[in-house]
Steps between C-alpha positions, in 0.01 A plus 500: 500500500472803726171366637663168593786680676251711695313186612822328607609810696157515670506131591856529632398787721200310636697181563800647677359797690441472870157358581230704676523259793873568532440873490239476776733289711778752452268793585411318823851404625665827398239718683437681172122474562534724807707751301249510216205549738691787668577658160135474397395669821761784474435565131121491546539779756731689262242471221223622730708804600566587136128458416423753772751747352351460151157664517426395145573132555241227493580238760353220294673590173843598639554248779767240432407145601754418773450133456695535178819547703483148635382356166778667302766398759399133473478521122852632470649235726329219308621631165855582602593203716517145365355207684851375590611843617194533720564153643851603585378820667239310705769252609703789649193610699513172693782659697387633840776767482363642176145492633619679817665772291196540273277528808723779635485675161121512526492648850246788479674674786837521319637849548777616257619764749528253776682260270746775398576578862560135573741466206690812604544369856605160368762650270663655805565153638820349352388147594192539278692540173452138389124513578464824301695362206284183486173699516623733227578207276154361564355839394719508187366159401134598558517854357717457188561792273345310205176442696471860616566623151201292381281684751634841402474450123153343511339713771695807618617610157150491337363693801769766465438527125127547558533754778501875447830587339610138500477468122760774473767300679795417281672161494780621723262623766305173490825299537591709802158444651537126445842501662373696804194272540703181483754632753219597736334161474828316559579704808148456638529124433823476698358689796188286495694169484737599786204593721271209413775247573586647837381184676682261267824332613805525280456137395138574402607801300755287311232239428249766386766652270547166326123477439457850359798455267344198324388539137143434615496814713648699218209388279264601778651845545477593134147361466365670812646844413361458148162388635478800731570737210247321281234500774543864600569668163142533367369627833769768538467612138125527542559724804763704320263566213246655739726670752666816378818507707571859400186623673599342831868595520600796717 
């Protein structure tokens, strides 16, 4: 009986999960490919630097295959989004407004300090209050607490627990760290959204808000945060196991 249930569960998963073709289409339209390539490059450099610090390391035996980041990201999306959910997400990406916003999100020259200065100046303008409110609502839809919590619990928390002294953190301290991390991510998301939509009209902001508040975009947010955690976890844990933080703190 248990064997039959297992087979039914497996078949259900295969039948209703997003298809590889859908995942590749999503990767393309969402600019995730560029982000993954950039991550692979950055973390490859990080790994090389740690290898140099570790005189006893063997490059061949200790190097993490960076292609796994992209493979694991795709794998998570396919397993955690249904075919119908992915279709709904891809439908939203037919909007030029969403594509314009996503393109701005992937600007390699984005400067958080410059964005913060822009937001501060904008907040001093009473006539910009509606624009700011709309952009903040867009950020709240894209960076939901539940989605950020997924990233913290599946990536940040394990890293903290595996770092020097991290295993000694009690539940209360971990809860406080989670609260602080979520608050930081929400604030950064709002600043980013206000800055990246600086060239949008009020009507365009209202239209974009309707898009990001759809159930499809909620599915995307949770899946992408989860996929990032899943893709990065093994790499960071492999680095943490070789890098003695205590030796490099001053």
